[in-house]
C-alpha positions as CSV (number, residue, x, y, z in Angstrom):
1,X,73.3,99.6,105.0
2,X,74.3,98.2,101.6
3,X,76.5,100.3,99.3
4,X,75.1,101.6,96.2
5,X,76.4,100.4,92.9
6,X,78.4,102.5,90.7
7,X,77.4,102.8,86.9
8,X,79.7,101.1,84.5
9,X,82.0,103.3,82.5
10,X,85.1,102.9,80.2
11,X,88.4,103.5,82.2
12,X,92.0,103.0,82.0
13,X,93.7,99.8,83.5
14,X,95.1,102.2,86.3
15,X,91.8,103.8,86.9
16,X,90.0,100.6,87.1
17,X,92.5,99.2,89.6
18,X,92.2,102.3,91.6
19,X,88.4,102.1,91.6
20,X,88.4,98.5,92.6
21,X,90.6,99.1,95.6
22,X,88.4,102.1,96.6
23,X,85.4,100.0,96.6
24,X,87.1,97.1,98.4
25,X,88.2,99.7,101.1
26,X,84.9,101.1,101.6
27,X,83.5,97.7,102.0
28,X,86.2,96.8,104.6
29,X,85.5,100.0,106.6
30,X,81.7,99.7,106.5
31,X,81.2,95.9,107.0
32,X,84.5,94.2,107.7
33,X,86.6,91.7,105.8
34,X,83.8,89.3,105.1
35,X,82.0,92.1,103.1
36,X,84.9,92.3,100.7
37,X,83.9,89.8,98.1
38,X,84.6,89.9,94.4
39,X,81.0,90.3,93.3
40,X,80.2,93.1,95.9
41,X,83.4,95.0,95.1
42,X,82.6,94.5,91.4
43,X,79.2,95.9,91.8
44,X,80.1,98.9,93.8
45,X,83.0,99.7,91.5
46,X,80.7,99.6,88.6
47,X,82.3,96.6,86.5
48,X,81.8,92.8,86.1
49,X,83.2,90.2,88.4
50,X,85.5,89.3,85.5
51,X,86.8,92.7,85.3
52,X,88.0,92.4,89.0
53,X,89.5,89.1,88.6
54,X,91.3,90.3,85.5
55,X,93.2,92.9,87.6
56,X,93.6,90.8,90.8
57,X,93.1,87.3,90.1
58,X,90.8,86.0,93.0
59,X,89.5,87.2,96.3
60,X,92.9,86.4,98.1
61,X,95.0,88.5,95.4
62,X,92.6,91.5,95.9
63,X,92.9,91.4,99.6
64,X,96.7,91.3,99.5
65,X,96.6,94.1,96.9
66,X,94.3,96.1,99.3
67,X,96.7,95.8,102.3
68,X,99.6,96.5,100.2
69,X,98.1,99.6,98.7
70,X,97.3,100.8,102.2
71,X,100.9,100.2,103.1
72,X,102.1,102.3,100.5
73,X,99.8,105.2,101.3
74,X,100.8,104.9,104.8
75,X,104.5,105.0,103.9
76,X,103.8,108.1,101.7
77,X,102.1,109.9,104.6
78,X,104.9,109.1,107.1
79,X,107.5,110.0,104.6
80,X,105.7,113.4,104.3
81,X,105.8,114.0,107.9
82,X,109.3,113.1,108.2
83,X,110.3,115.4,105.3
84,X,108.7,118.3,107.2
85,X,110.8,117.5,110.3
86,X,113.9,117.4,108.2
87,X,112.9,120.6,106.3
88,X,113.6,122.4,109.5
89,X,110.0,123.1,110.4
90,X,110.6,121.5,113.7
91,X,113.7,122.4,115.8
92,X,116.2,119.4,116.2
93,X,115.2,117.3,119.2
94,X,111.7,118.8,119.5
95,X,109.7,116.7,117.0
96,X,106.1,116.0,117.9
97,X,105.1,112.3,117.4
98,X,101.4,112.8,117.7
99,X,100.7,113.5,113.9
100,X,102.8,110.5,113.1
101,X,101.2,108.1,115.5
102,X,97.7,109.2,114.5
103,X,98.3,108.5,110.9
104,X,99.5,105.1,111.9
105,X,96.3,104.5,113.9
106,X,93.8,105.6,111.4
107,X,93.8,102.7,108.8
108,X,93.7,100.1,111.6
109,X,90.5,101.7,112.7
110,X,89.1,101.5,109.3
111,X,89.2,97.6,109.0
112,X,92.9,97.0,108.1
113,X,93.7,95.4,111.6
114,X,91.2,92.8,110.8
115,X,92.5,92.4,107.2
116,X,96.2,92.1,108.5
117,X,95.4,89.5,111.0
118,X,93.4,87.3,108.4
119,X,96.1,87.6,105.8
120,X,98.8,86.8,108.3
121,X,96.8,83.8,109.3
122,X,96.6,82.7,105.7
123,X,100.4,82.8,105.3
124,X,100.8,86.4,103.7
125,X,103.8,88.3,105.0
126,X,105.0,92.0,104.2
127,X,108.3,91.4,102.5
128,X,108.9,95.1,101.5
129,X,111.3,97.6,103.2
130,X,110.4,98.5,106.6
131,X,107.6,101.2,106.6
132,X,108.9,102.9,109.6
133,X,112.7,102.3,109.2
134,X,113.4,105.9,108.3
135,X,110.9,107.2,110.9
136,X,112.8,105.4,113.7
137,X,116.2,106.8,112.5
138,X,114.8,110.4,112.5
139,X,113.3,109.8,115.9
140,X,116.4,108.6,117.2
141,X,118.3,111.6,116.1
142,X,115.8,113.9,117.6
143,X,116.1,111.7,120.9
144,X,120.0,111.9,121.0
145,X,119.8,115.8,120.5
146,X,117.8,115.8,123.8
147,X,119.8,113.4,125.8
148,X,122.7,114.4,128.0
149,X,123.1,111.2,129.9
150,X,125.6,108.4,129.3
151,X,125.3,106.0,127.8
152,X,123.1,107.3,125.2
153,X,119.9,105.4,123.9
154,X,120.6,102.9,121.1
155,X,118.9,103.1,117.7
156,X,117.7,99.5,118.4
157,X,115.9,100.7,121.6
158,X,114.1,103.4,119.4
159,X,113.1,101.0,116.7
160,X,111.7,98.7,119.4
161,X,109.7,101.6,120.8
162,X,108.2,102.3,117.4
163,X,107.6,98.7,116.8
164,X,105.7,98.2,120.2
165,X,103.5,101.1,119.3
166,X,102.6,99.8,115.9
167,X,102.0,96.4,117.4
168,X,99.8,97.8,120.2
169,X,97.8,100.0,118.0
170,X,97.0,97.1,115.5
171,X,95.9,94.9,118.2
172,X,93.7,97.6,120.0
173,X,91.7,97.8,117.1
174,X,90.6,94.4,117.3
175,X,90.9,93.5,121.0
176,X,91.4,96.7,122.8
177,X,87.9,96.8,124.4
178,X,88.3,93.5,125.9
179,X,91.9,94.2,127.2
180,X,90.6,97.4,128.8
181,X,87.6,95.8,130.3
182,X,90.0,93.2,131.8
183,X,91.8,96.2,133.8
184,X,88.5,97.6,134.9
185,X,88.0,100.4,132.5
186,X,84.3,101.3,132.5
187,X,82.1,100.2,129.5
188,X,81.5,103.6,128.3
189,X,85.0,104.3,127.8
190,X,86.1,101.0,126.7
191,X,84.3,101.5,123.4
192,X,86.2,104.8,122.7
193,X,89.7,104.1,121.4
194,X,90.8,107.6,121.9
195,X,91.8,107.7,125.6
196,X,94.0,104.6,124.8
197,X,95.5,106.2,121.9
198,X,96.2,109.4,123.8
199,X,98.0,107.4,126.6
200,X,100.2,105.7,123.9
201,X,101.1,109.0,122.4
202,X,102.1,110.2,126.0
203,X,104.0,107.0,126.6
204,X,105.9,107.0,123.5
205,X,106.8,110.8,124.1
206,X,107.9,109.8,127.6
207,X,110.0,106.7,126.3
208,X,111.8,108.7,123.6
209,X,112.3,111.8,125.8
210,X,110.3,114.0,123.2
């Protein structure tokens, strides 16, 4: 189904940029990365091709801006979750990682896994601060609060656990069905990512002792 074009209107540069990214994200979620073309984005955003190019250069610049914008929003969402933990709403050592892990999984289900793989293949790399650096530190503190054995788990181990989930959930969005089928998961379940996500949530909880 083709997305309807938005009427053209006067807008600030910030609003125009936001509208372009919103249109690109909608096309990505509905039809995949190949649908995110300058002309299609311009039509959906209600502006000219030149207007899109003015803000992002070419299609590659638009795609990079799209994934960077998603990363910034994901960072803000995870920062808000961590802030709730640190505000004392959850007892020390008793944090629940489910909300965090579901927040991470959501954008990959909406086309960002395909986008990330394509940009990586084209040479793009995320050079910003680690999105989950602070998350790993707070989870590690909660882990230590629940650990009585010796030696205590290392921060590096906690970081690797967070990284492993991030890697797995990104790959799952693209290739999970095939991997599940290879292990004999029935076809009707293979198309539903929820059981796999629930398994990962349980596994991360167990690994971190949370």
